[in-house]
Each structure stands twice: as C-alpha cells, then as structure tokens.
TORSEMAR-537105 format. One record per atom (N, C-alpha, C): x, z, y; residue in one letter. Coordinates in pm, whole numbers, padded with zeros to 5 digits, always signed. Each point is the difference from the previous one (the first is absolute). Layout:
<atoms>
XZYA
...
</atoms>
This chain:
<atoms>
-02627-01792-06307M
-00057+00033-00098M
+00066-00043-00173M
+00156-00075+00044L
+00066-00013-00087L
+00079+00163-00046L
+00058+00039+00117S
+00087+00144-00049S
-00124+00118-00105S
-00156-00041+00108G
-00083+00117-00128G
+00032-00055-00107G
-00040-00110-00078V
+00021-00068-00101V
+00110+00052-00122V
+00113-00001+00089L
+00130-00028-00039L
-00025+00173-00057L
-00028+00114+00121N
-00009+00132-00052N
-00111+00007-00085N
-00056-00069-00056G
-00110+00020-00106G
-00158+00005+00054G
-00026-00004+00165Q
-00102+00004+00064Q
-00072-00134+00052Q
-00121+00053-00017F
-00033-00138+00040F
-00148+00056+00076F
-00038+00035+00103N
-00090-00015+00112N
-00024+00143-00024N
+00072+00080-00036G
-00007+00122-00003G
-00014+00050-00155G
+00017-00066-00083V
-00050+00007-00126V
+00123+00019-00115V
+00069+00086-00064R
+00083-00001-00103R
+00052-00116-00088R
+00061-00072+00009I
-00008-00065-00158I
+00123+00020-00066I
-00015+00048-00125G
+00085+00015-00118G
+00070-00117-00026G
+00146+00015-00066R
+00038-00149-00034R
-00049-00053-00071R
-00132+00054-00153R
-00091-00027-00096R
-00059-00114+00067R
-00069+00111+00067E
-00115-00106+00114E
+00064-00092+00042E
+00087-00069+00088L
+00091-00081+00071L
+00009-00112-00089L
+00080+00060-00148L
-00014-00132-00083L
-00083-00069-00055L
-00101+00072-00038T
-00107-00020-00019T
-00063-00108+00048T
-00056+00075+00143G
-00053-00094+00076G
+00103-00165+00013G
+00108+00004-00008A
+00115-00147+00034A
-00048-00088-00136A
-00033+00083-00117A
+00019-00121-00083A
-00149+00011-00035A
-00097+00041+00018A
-00132-00068+00069A
-00012-00093+00088A
+00079+00004+00123A
-00012-00126+00087A
+00036-00101-00082A
+00169-00032-00090L
+00026-00108-00036L
-00130-00006-00105L
-00037+00067-00077A
-00091-00038-00099A
-00100-00071+00064A
-00058+00015+00129C
-00129-00024+00085C
+00036-00166+00040C
+00151-00081-00019G
+00069-00076+00086G
+00029-00006+00099G
+00007+00101+00066V
+00071+00059+00128V
+00169-00071-00023V
+00061-00081+00102P
+00103-00067-00004P
+00136+00095-00011P
+00104-00017-00090R
+00093+00081+00014R
+00132-00046+00047R
+00088+00128+00096L
+00096-00128+00079L
+00097-00056-00067L
+00068-00100+00019S
+00067-00069-00064S
+00126+00032+00085S
+00173+00045-00065F
+00103+00004-00002F
+00065-00098+00007F
-00028-00089-00039A
+00091-00169-00073A
+00135-00012+00080A
+00123+00035-00087G
+00102-00035+00079G
+00040-00145+00018G
+00112-00022+00176A
+00042-00137-00039A
+00145-00033-00033A
+00033-00066-00045A
+00142-00083-00006A
+00087+00062+00089A
+00135+00036-00021A
+00083+00027+00118A
+00034-00128+00090A
+00000-00020+00132G
+00122-00155+00037G
+00108+00009-00084G
+00089+00096+00022G
+00102+00032-00077G
+00116-00077+00091G
-00003-00032+00090Q
+00084-00076+00135Q
-00079+00059+00111Q
+00068+00049+00100Q
+00023-00012+00137Q
-00089-00120+00075Q
-00069+00034+00121A
-00101-00121+00102A
+00159-00059+00057A
-00089-00152+00047P
+00133-00062+00092P
+00037+00085+00133P
+00157+00006+00032G
+00022+00086+00110G
+00027-00120+00123G
-00141+00007+00079I
-00004-00085+00123I
-00020+00094+00112I
-00015+00003+00112Y
-00038+00093+00111Y
-00026-00106+00136Y
-00092-00024+00032R
-00029-00076+00108R
-00046+00068+00121R
+00086-00037+00125Y
-00069+00050+00128Y
+00044-00030+00088Y
-00008-00038+00151K
+00010-00107+00094K
+00045+00075+00101K
+00112-00068+00114I
+00041+00059+00077I
-00046-00149+00120I
-00071+00062+00084G
-00044-00143+00094G
-00076-00062-00112G
+00018-00144+00034N
-00042-00115-00050N
+00069-00032-00152N
+00105+00066-00031I
+00137-00011-00126I
-00044+00072-00138I
-00036-00057-00048E
-00031+00058-00168E
+00072+00032-00064E
+00024+00140-00031L
+00121+00021-00115L
-00051+00070-00122L
+00092-00058-00081T
-00019+00064-00134T
+00129+00063-00034T
-00031+00136-00069A
+00086+00084-00082A
-00011-00034-00125A
+00129-00038-00042C
+00026-00056-00177C
+00068+00070-00054C
-00026+00087-00124Y
+00079+00100-00068Y
+00093-00083-00092Y
+00112+00035+00025D
+00119-00082-00132D
-00038+00088-00141D
-00015+00163+00065G
+00030+00092-00085G
+00086+00117+00023G
+00024+00069-00115V
+00097+00058+00040V
+00134+00039-00084V
+00143+00057+00075W
+00057+00021-00123W
+00043+00145+00026W
-00037+00104-00090N
+00029+00122-00055N
+00134+00065+00005N
+00070-00005+00105R
+00183-00024+00028R
+00024+00136-00054R
+00109+00057-00107P
+00053+00081-00019P
+00057+00066+00158P
+00002+00115+00003I
+00086+00034+00143I
+00164+00158-00057I
+00072-00018+00043D
+00054+00133-00018D
+00033+00065+00110D
+00142+00088-00023D
+00019+00060+00141D
+00050-00075+00081D
+00057-00132-00015K
+00072-00109+00086K
-00104-00077+00073K
-00180-00004-00055F
-00060-00063+00100F
-00013-00003+00123F
-00020+00155+00076V
+00017-00004+00118V
+00158+00099+00032V
+00076-00112+00102R
+00126+00011-00035R
+00041+00183+00091R
-00091+00019+00108N
+00012+00141+00081N
-00139+00111+00021N
+00000-00005-00136A
-00129+00061-00031A
+00067+00105-00091A
-00084+00128+00014Y
+00031+00063-00182Y
-00133-00032-00125Y
+00039+00000-00155F
-00052-00088-00020F
-00125+00054-00032F
+00007+00168-00012P
-00137+00085-00006P
-00048-00047+00121P
+00021-00004+00087D
-00099-00079+00141D
-00069-00110-00011D
+00066-00099-00084V
-00097-00133-00010V
-00087+00025-00098V
-00002+00062-00098Q
-00033+00048-00066Q
-00136+00080-00021Q
+00027+00097+00126K
-00157+00050+00028K
-00056-00097+00078K
+00059-00101+00090A
-00045-00075+00046A
-00113-00069-00042A
+00074-00081-00089M
-00095-00070-00134M
-00134+00079-00091M
+00035+00105+00011A
-00109+00113-00047A
-00073+00010+00054A
-00007+00029+00124E
-00059-00024+00144E
-00102-00083-00024E
+00038-00087-00018A
-00068-00134+00019A
-00051-00026-00094A
-00023+00075-00160F
-00047-00052-00133F
+00106-00084-00107F
+00088+00005+00041L
+00082-00158-00066L
+00071+00077-00088L
+00070-00022-00065P
+00101+00025-00119P
+00123+00034+00072P
+00064+00079-00049I
+00101+00075+00067I
+00167-00100-00055I
-00010-00069-00101H
+00110-00055-00070H
-00048-00151+00057H
-00056-00089+00018A
-00056-00159+00047A
-00109+00027+00040A
+00073-00080+00175L
-00053-00084+00108L
-00072-00121-00047L
-00174+00024+00015P
-00101-00103-00040P
+00018-00126+00108P
+00066-00098+00005T
+00027-00072+00112T
-00089-00096-00030T
-00125-00022+00119P
-00071-00105+00025P
+00103-00145+00027P
-00061-00115-00036F
+00064-00109+00123F
-00160-00079+00017F
-00044+00011+00122T
-00103-00103+00026T
+00065-00067+00161T
-00001-00152-00042P
+00022-00088+00095P
-00152-00074+00086P
+00052-00021+00079L
-00162-00028+00094L
+00000-00155+00026L
-00104-00038-00010A
-00061-00154+00057A
-00079+00020+00051A
+00069-00128+00121I
-00097+00020+00162I
-00020-00135+00031I
-00111+00026+00015N
-00117-00163+00008N
+00014-00009+00186N
+00016-00071+00053T
+00015-00008+00132T
-00139-00145+00045T
-00015-00023-00138G
-00107-00131+00086G
+00072-00120-00040G
+00094+00029+00037K
+00094-00160-00031K
+00114+00030-00056K
+00031+00113-00057K
+00085+00013-00075K
-00009+00103-00087K
+00082-00013-00132L
+00022+00105-00122L
+00109+00035-00013L
+00016+00127+00031I
+00159+00087+00025I
+00012+00091-00099I
+00084+00009-00085L
+00039+00107-00104L
+00112+00104+00056L
+00003+00099+00049I
+00090+00089+00033I
+00022+00129-00155I
+00120-00073-00023D
+00143+00050-00119D
-00122-00082-00111D
+00091+00020-00102T
-00080-00064-00148T
+00003+00092-00153T
+00006+00077+00033G
+00018+00093-00133G
+00119+00012-00079G
-00033+00080-00094S
+00130-00052-00135S
+00002-00075-00086S
-00130-00063-00040G
+00032-00132-00032G
-00021+00010-00165G
-00032+00121-00017G
+00013+00039-00114G
+00106+00033-00111G
+00151+00071+00089Q
+00089-00042-00025Q
+00107+00128+00039Q
-00114+00088-00021I
+00052+00185+00117I
-00037+00068-00136I
-00136-00009-00019A
-00087+00126-00085A
-00104-00076-00085A
-00046+00083-00137P
-00088-00079-00071P
-00096+00011+00101P
-00024+00072+00070T
-00129+00086+00070T
+00022-00062+00124T
+00049-00108+00028A
-00039-00094+00170A
+00053-00113-00023A
-00071-00128+00072G
+00000-00104-00027G
-00157-00083-00041G
-00061+00041+00088S
-00136-00010-00007S
-00049-00084+00147S
+00077-00054+00060L
-00035-00040+00125L
-00093-00113+00049L
+00069-00111-00096V
-00057-00110-00047V
-00132+00020-00041V
-00022+00038-00109A
-00166+00012-00045A
-00092+00113+00082A
+00067+00112+00119N
-00047+00035+00094N
-00074-00127+00123N
+00091-00065+00033L
+00011-00073+00083L
-00126-00102-00041L
+00004-00052-00106A
-00121-00103-00070A
-00091+00110-00019A
-00044+00107-00019A
-00125+00073-00013A
-00048+00056+00172A
+00099-00072+00123A
-00085+00023+00067A
+00001-00154+00090A
-00041-00099-00095G
+00038-00116+00074G
+00109-00072+00036G
+00135+00036-00015I
+00124-00066+00085I
+00048-00037-00153I
+00012-00173+00004E
+00066-00042-00104E
+00182+00031+00037E
+00117+00006-00073A
+00112-00040+00022A
+00016-00068+00124A
-00008-00134-00096K
+00026-00132+00096K
-00078-00022+00157K
-00095+00084+00008A
-00040+00003+00124A
+00046+00103+00104A
+00113+00039-00010V
+00092+00069+00087V
+00082-00053+00109V
+00015-00038+00115D
+00016-00066+00099D
+00174+00093+00020D
+00000+00086+00045T
+00104+00033+00024T
+00060+00203-00092T
+00108-00016+00007I
+00028+00152-00084I
+00131+00070+00085I
-00071+00118+00077L
+00116+00074+00059L
+00049+00096-00077L
+00134+00005+00017I
+00069+00133-00123I
+00068+00118+00131I
-00020+00072-00042S
+00022+00169+00083S
+00148+00037-00033S
+00058-00030-00158N
+00100+00003+00008N
+00078-00068-00199N
+00116+00030-00008F
+00001-00093-00147F
+00027+00082-00118F
-00036+00135+00020H
-00005+00077-00120H
-00108-00106-00126H
+00027+00047-00130P
-00036-00028-00061P
-00179-00055-00007P
-00052+00174+00057D
-00128+00029-00004D
-00083-00071+00070D
+00062-00072+00129H
-00080-00116+00087H
+00039-00154-00006H
+00109-00075-00079I
+00008-00088-00004I
-00006-00048-00173I
-00001+00089-00044N
-00026-00046-00163N
-00101-00138-00050N
-00108+00061+00086G
-00146-00079-00004G
+00020-00156+00004G
+00078+00022+00095I
+00035-00173+00025I
+00030-00099-00126I
+00108+00031-00072K
-00049-00078-00096K
-00018+00092-00117K
-00032-00053-00152T
-00005+00033-00113T
+00096+00061-00078T
+00013+00025-00124K
+00113+00083-00101K
+00060-00135+00002K
-00049-00161+00021D
+00046-00139-00071D
+00026-00012+00148D
+00031+00024+00079D
+00031-00074+00130D
-00042-00157+00048D
-00167+00108+00003E
-00091-00143-00002E
-00016+00037+00167E
-00029-00065+00124L
-00097+00066+00114L
-00171+00024-00032L
+00009+00115+00033V
-00167+00048+00012V
-00106-00031+00092V
+00063-00014+00123F
-00075-00055+00100F
+00081-00153+00025F
-00051-00080-00075P
+00116-00150+00016P
-00043-00063+00123P
-00124+00020+00112N
+00011-00038+00074N
+00030+00085+00176N
+00057+00073-00030A
-00009+00133+00113A
+00210-00057+00045A
-00009+00029+00164E
+00091+00054+00042E
+00065+00135+00029E
+00112+00009-00050I
+00068+00140-00012I
+00040+00028+00124I
-00022+00111+00060L
+00088+00026+00138L
+00040+00163-00075L
+00153+00006+00090V
+00038+00105-00036V
+00091+00066+00113V
+00044+00122+00016P
+00054+00068+00130P
+00179-00088-00040P
+00029-00031+00114A
+00112-00078-00005A
+00083+00101+00001A
+00040+00135+00041P
+00091+00155-00051P
-00010-00001-00110P
-00106-00003-00056E
-00040-00019-00198E
+00115-00075-00063E
-00059-00146+00003W
+00049-00061-00062W
+00162-00018+00032W
+00048+00018+00137A
+00133+00017+00006A
+00116+00119-00084A
-00097+00074-00017F
+00086+00102-00065F
-00009-00047-00188F
-00127-00002-00024W
+00017-00008-00125W
+00070-00147-00052W
+00042-00071+00092M
+00027-00122-00055M
+00143-00051+00032M
+00067+00182+00076D
+00122-00005+00001D
+00092+00028-00136D
+00101-00106-00039D
+00091+00051-00088D
+00067+00088-00043D
+00073+00023+00153G
+00091+00102-00010G
-00063+00132+00023G
-00156+00027+00029K
-00039+00128+00025K
-00048-00011-00192K
-00067-00094-00040M
-00025+00026-00148M
+00111+00015-00055M
+00170-00004-00027S
+00067+00044-00084S
+00049+00146+00039S
-00040+00052+00119R
-00003+00118+00018R
-00093+00095-00086R
-00119-00010-00016A
-00064+00033-00026A
-00035+00083-00122A
-00088+00151-00006K
+00035+00053-00137K
-00192-00028+00018K
+00010+00087-00164E
-00110-00028-00082E
-00094+00102+00072E
-00137-00011+00047P
-00106-00083-00032P
+00022-00140+00071P
+00060+00032+00144V
+00024-00093+00049V
+00064-00148-00009V
+00043-00022-00067K
+00089-00083-00078K
-00078-00116-00068K
-00092+00062-00074S
-00107-00077-00095S
-00121+00001+00082S
-00012+00018+00135W
-00090-00045+00109W
+00057-00158+00049W
+00098+00005+00029F
+00106-00082+00027F
-00013-00163-00098F
+00004+00068-00100L
+00005-00102-00100L
-00152-00059+00009L
-00126+00095-00007N
-00122-00074-00032N
-00043-00064+00163N
+00057+00072+00112A
-00054-00097+00097A
+00063-00155+00005A
+00132+00008-00076R
+00040-00141-00009R
-00073-00077-00103R
-00069+00063-00123R
-00058-00038-00085R
-00124-00103+00061R
-00064+00075+00046I
-00154+00035+00126I
+00025-00179+00079I
+00099+00011+00080F
+00033-00071+00119F
+00099-00132-00040F
+00071-00029-00082E
+00139-00069+00095E
-00044-00126-00066E
-00072-00011-00075N
-00071-00159-00014N
-00115-00024+00060N
-00059+00081+00056I
-00088-00076+00157I
+00049+00072+00120I
+00131+00015-00018A
+00043+00060+00158A
-00041-00106+00117A
+00004-00139-00007K
+00011-00102+00084K
-00182+00025+00071K
-00133+00014-00116D
-00114+00073+00059D
-00015+00081+00055D
+00107+00104-00028V
-00053+00146+00072V
+00059+00022+00152V
-00146+00014+00076R
+00090-00008+00139R
+00021+00172+00040R
+00095+00001+00137R
+00063+00115+00022R
-00070+00077+00073R
-00035+00138+00058F
-00042-00044+00161F
+00072+00151+00059F
+00021+00017+00104Q
+00033+00087+00090Q
-00148+00114+00037Q
+00045+00108-00093P
-00088+00155+00035P
-00046-00001+00124P
-00106+00070+00063G
-00058-00014+00152G
-00080-00081+00035G
-00019-00148-00084K
-00053-00099+00046K
-00126-00024-00065K
-00120-00122+00006E
-00096-00041-00010E
+00029-00080-00156E
-00044+00074-00125V
+00066-00136-00084V
-00143-00042-00072V
-00095+00002+00057A
-00142-00049-00056A
-00116+00026+00133A
-00077-00097-00017P
-00163+00048+00139P
+00005+00124-00024P
+00013+00126+00087G
-00056+00119-00054G
+00066+00090-00030G
+00162-00037-00062I
+00094+00052-00046I
+00092+00036+00056I
+00082+00123+00040I
+00070+00024+00080I
+00115+00050-00099I
+00110-00007-00033S
+00099+00093-00098S
+00088+00069+00121S
+00005+00094-00064V
+00060+00175+00005V
+00188-00017-00034V
+00082+00031+00080P
+00107+00057-00113P
-00017+00112-00003P
-00011+00066-00117A
+00017+00104-00072A
+00143+00053-00108A
+00090-00069+00053Y
+00129+00021-00104Y
-00006+00170+00019Y
+00099-00002-00156G
+00046+00144-00056G
-00029-00015-00137G
-00138-00043-00032H
-00009+00001-00146H
+00082-00098-00057H
+00010-00150+00041T
+00061-00072-00015T
+00084-00049+00138T
+00087-00082-00006P
+00065-00035+00132P
-00037-00064+00070P
-00121-00075-00058G
-00092-00092+00052G
-00171+00045+00038G
-00040+00090-00126H
-00129+00064+00050H
-00057-00019+00110H
-00136-00066-00090T
-00054-00044+00199T
-00179+00048-00053T
-00110+00074+00089A
-00075-00009+00024A
-00082-00097+00081A
-00137+00004-00011F
-00095-00122-00001F
-00131+00110+00145F
-00078-00115+00087I
-00068+00072+00069I
-00039-00100-00025I
-00163-00007-00025V
-00140-00117+00031V
-00081+00040+00046V
-00020-00057+00100A
-00092+00030+00154A
-00079-00101+00027A
-00119-00003+00019D
-00128-00097+00057D
-00120+00118+00100D
+00050-00094+00123G
-00087+00076+00083G
+00071+00124+00077G
-00066+00084-00062D
-00015+00145+00107D
+00065+00125-00142D
+00004-00046-00119Q
+00016+00005-00168Q
+00120-00009-00072Q
+00083+00047+00004S
+00150+00003-00115S
+00015+00105-00088S
+00047-00039-00116L
+00055+00078-00112L
+00193+00013-00008L
+00022+00081-00018F
+00130+00049-00014F
+00049-00003-00204F
+00099-00126-00015V
+00000-00045-00130V
+00141+00091-00034V
-00003+00117-00062L
+00119+00072+00018L
+00085-00039-00137L
-00009-00137-00059C
+00021-00020-00116C
+00103+00155-00094C
+00134-00050-00026D
+00111+00141-00050D
+00042+00063+00136D
-00062+00017+00081T
+00020+00142+00099T
+00026+00131-00011T
-00086+00011-00127T
-00032+00136-00023T
+00023+00040-00188T
-00036-00092-00083N
-00005+00007-00094N
-00118+00072-00058N
-00020+00099-00087H
-00081+00105-00020H
-00043+00097+00110H
-00159-00020+00069P
-00055+00079+00093P
+00045+00175+00002P
+00001+00025-00158A
-00013+00153-00023A
+00142+00079+00007A
+00104-00151+00007L
+00130+00048-00003L
+00015+00005+00172L
+00056-00118+00014F
+00042-00076+00136F
-00105+00005+00104F
-00090-00015+00024V
-00121+00015+00102V
+00022+00113+00029V
-00063+00141-00092R
+00035+00163+00024R
+00166+00041+00079R
+00031-00068-00126H
+00203+00048+00047H
+00071-00097+00045H
-00010-00097+00134P
+00057-00094+00064P
+00158+00034-00003P
+00030+00092+00018E
+00127+00006-00039E
+00081+00016-00092E
-00084-00003-00151W
+00054-00059-00107W
+00056-00127+00024W
+00142+00010-00120Q
+00054-00164+00006Q
+00000-00018-00146Q
-00075-00119-00074A
-00022-00029-00081A
+00126-00115-00045A
+00073+00025-00151V
+00096-00023-00034V
-00033-00191-00009V
-00108+00005-00011I
-00063-00191+00067I
+00031-00022+00122I
+00008+00072+00061D
+00032-00017+00191D
+00147-00027-00005D
+00041-00149+00001Q
+00112-00009+00038Q
+00065+00050+00102Q
-00026+00020+00116D
+00065+00040+00112D
-00096+00121+00031D
+00011+00146-00030G
-00085+00110-00038G
-00029+00017+00173G
+00142+00075+00100P
-00073+00064+00078P
-00048-00147+00109P
+00029-00108-00045L
-00082-00141+00094L
-00152+00007-00076L
+00007+00017-00098A
-00151+00013-00065A
-00065+00114+00040A
+00048+00112+00054V
-00081+00110+00068V
+00013-00002+00125V
+00060-00044+00069E
-00030-00003+00155E
-00133-00183-00002E
+00045-00091-00111T
-00113-00053+00042T
-00153-00014-00036T
-00028+00109-00130R
-00088+00064-00047R
-00115+00121+00128R
+00103+00048+00027R
-00061+00087+00144R
-00035-00068+00125R
+00038-00088+00022R
+00041-00090+00103R
-00184-00083-00062R
-00014-00077-00033I
-00143-00038-00099I
-00080+00102+00014I
+00033+00081-00098L
-00121+00113+00031L
-00042+00033+00108L
+00078+00070+00071D
+00019+00052+00170D
-00130-00101+00018D
+00024-00151+00008R
-00055-00082+00050R
-00188-00059-00033R
+00026+00028-00108T
-00163+00006-00106T
-00055+00111+00013T
+00043+00121-00023S
-00088+00088+00027S
-00039+00064+00175S
+00101-00094+00076A
-00058+00103+00141A
-00086-00131+00078A
-00021-00159-00073D
-00051-00065+00050D
-00145-00035-00098D
+00009+00098-00104K
-00125-00034-00083K
-00011-00103-00062K
+00061-00040-00065M
+00030-00182-00042M
-00011+00034-00132M
-00107-00099-00091P
+00038+00011-00140P
+00092-00071-00026P
+00028+00031-00147V
+00082+00003-00079V
+00013-00064-00133V
+00115-00105-00030Q
-00054-00030-00146Q
+00218+00010-00067Q
-00007+00076-00110G
+00079+00049-00093G
+00004-00092-00099G
+00144-00023+00014Y
-00007-00066-00166Y
+00016+00068-00092Y
+00077+00110-00008H
+00012+00129-00101H
-00141+00132+00021H
-00076-00048+00024F
-00111+00105+00043F
-00101-00007-00073F
-00049+00132-00096P
-00134-00031-00092P
-00124-00093+00099P
+00020-00074-00123F
-00126-00130+00012F
-00104+00021+00026F
-00057-00076+00153P
+00035-00113+00022P
+00096-00006+00113P
+00040+00148+00027A
+00096-00002+00146A
+00026-00028+00079A
-00141+00047+00064C
-00016-00065+00144C
-00037+00149+00087C
+00029+00042+00053G
-00089+00150+00083G
+00070+00015+00166G
+00004+00082+00044H
+00107+00094+00086H
+00090+00083-00003H
+00062+00034+00057I
+00139+00138+00039I
-00070+00079+00116I
+00021+00109-00080A
+00011+00098+00090A
+00092+00092+00006A
+00023+00063+00071K
+00107+00103+00081K
-00029+00096-00021K
+00088+00034-00153Y
-00060+00156-00026Y
+00189+00120-00018Y
-00009+00072+00057G
+00108+00079+00033G
+00136-00053+00012G
+00150-00032-00052N
+00053-00061+00000N
+00002-00121-00049N
-00104-00040-00060G
+00008-00147-00078G
-00175-00046+00045G
+00003-00081-00094Y
-00169-00082+00013Y
-00068-00026-00100Y
-00125+00013+00005E
-00050-00048-00141E
-00099-00094-00003E
+00006-00119-00135F
-00105-00092+00014F
-00138+00057-00036F
-00073-00091+00107V
-00109+00059-00058V
-00083-00135-00068V
-00073-00009-00025P
-00072-00123-00123P
-00089-00060+00108P
-00005-00127+00025A
-00152-00009+00068A
-00127-00013-00125A
-00081-00024+00061M
-00139+00034-00085M
-00036-00136-00039M
-00013+00000-00123W
-00065-00127-00039W
-00147-00044+00019W
+00021-00134+00027Q
-00139-00029+00084Q
-00016-00135-00091Q
-00153-00017-00032A
-00055-00073-00082A
+00012-00139+00059A
-00008-00004+00171T
-00052-00152+00073T
+00111+00002+00091T
+00075-00138+00006L
+00074-00003+00076L
-00046+00010+00185L
</atoms>
C-alpha cells in the first residue's frame, strides 16, 4: 500500500501531487495529529567501557582504560616491509600511520577475592587513555576493594595505573604480584646502565612505580598458581619475564594473553612479525605461535590486552597465521 501511495496511486486511483498536498492540509485542519521529529541533545561522551562474562562461577569484567593512537613508521615491525604492514592495517580498516592500541585490564571476582590483571596507563601515556578507575566504578568496583593485582610485564601501559601522576597508590589495599624474572631484569642496575631509549625510560618508570613499595611487592615464578583459579604461564619475549594467565573453574577456562600479540590485526594475522616493542623478537614469535596454536586447537576463549574492546573471543587458524574472532555480546551472564 505504501509503495502505491509513494508512486501516486491508492487502490488503483491515480493521485496527483496537488491532490496529495491538499488532502494533507485538510487533515491537519481537521485536527489530525502531525508527526513530531523533535531532536534530542547529543550525549557528547561514550558510555562506560565495561563488559561482564563468566568462566564457570568466576565473574570477569573487562574494563576499558582507553586507547593510544600510536604513530608508527617503517621501524615498528622489524622484519616486515612497511607497505605490507600498512596493507594489513588498511585491510583491518585502521589508519596506516597510527596504530590504535587499546588497553583493557581484566577484573576477576572469584567470590572470595577481587583480582585485577594489569592496571592500564594511569592517564600517563595518552590523553585518550586513563579511564580504568572510572570504568571500574561504573561496574560497581571501588579501587579500595581490589585485593590482588597481577602484573604481566613492566611496560608503562601495564603498570602505570598502580600509581597516580603524583605517586599515590590507586589501589591502596591490593597486594601486588609480579613475575620474578621481570622484576630481576628491570631492577638490574647494570642492564639499566646499558639500555638505550625507549627501554632506558621504561627502566626509570619501573623504578618510579616500584622502588618505594618494593617490600610489599611479591614475586612469583611463572608456571604456578598465583591466586585461586588463576595459573601463570611463561610467555617470554615481549619482555624478559612477560607472563600470561589462565583463569579456570570446573571444565571452563580462559587464556588471558596480556601482551603476547599486541594488536590482533597485525600480530595475530602475522605472528612471525616482530614488533619493535618486543624486546626479544625471535623469542616473542616463538611464544606467540605456541600460545596461538594452543588456544586455536583447544578452542579456548581468550582475552587480549590490546584487542578491540571488550577484547574477548577466540583464535582461529587461518592460512599461515591466525584470526581473532570476537565473542558475541551477551546480555546475561
């Protein structure tokens, strides 16, 4: 019927433009209500960046800290031709001179403990990041309620959220656990003296974060359980002591990749590529392939620190590389 009206016909009767407009005016004169298209004020800001799901009886909350639009050049991937890197970014509908790098810490509620894996940027890396505490609050989680912080590596985007810019603790009641090999590397004065930029600045930043709380920081050996239901996994290469985690309850488990892959559009699809931020490139590639092989073969869900929010899904084997398949958003847990 509607198509007929739009084509100037109604029940087979031809209606001209004049008749149509005259009829509409008459309808208004008779008090027929007219449609309203009143505008609504734009929100002007994004909604809170939180997403909840469950592994067994363990509740997980992905909390968005923001994004760093990292400028990149031909040095960003050591062993790839820069036009190939740009082609991969374009195919993923990303800008070709800046890599959008999200930060997504993971809050884990075991029922007895509230645990946070990595702490975001603390608003100290880019003006577009630093929203972790606000998003935790939106999820009903107060910073003072966090019992345990698990750190995967000492790069600034993972540890700066431990303190404010004024060096005040953000999570005052949390015990901080770090990988022992990671601590040993970044607290080695000899290695710091030989380091070049940007690694030199990462050494200094790690000292700023940890030196005056060192006695309260517990070191663990990767490969062991670090909290109820959470097992640490050696994932060296990105940093000397980089560690991933497996969250498990009953017959369900989740692989928290941390910084095993950086952005999936580049380093999941092309696991052989060595990012300049991988401190040991060949070892990072070996680790990446091992973990991606495992998660794809076992169909184990994953959470990626630098994946597009909410950063959870699956890894699928695809040609010589892999593909990140985002999980469907679920309205109920």
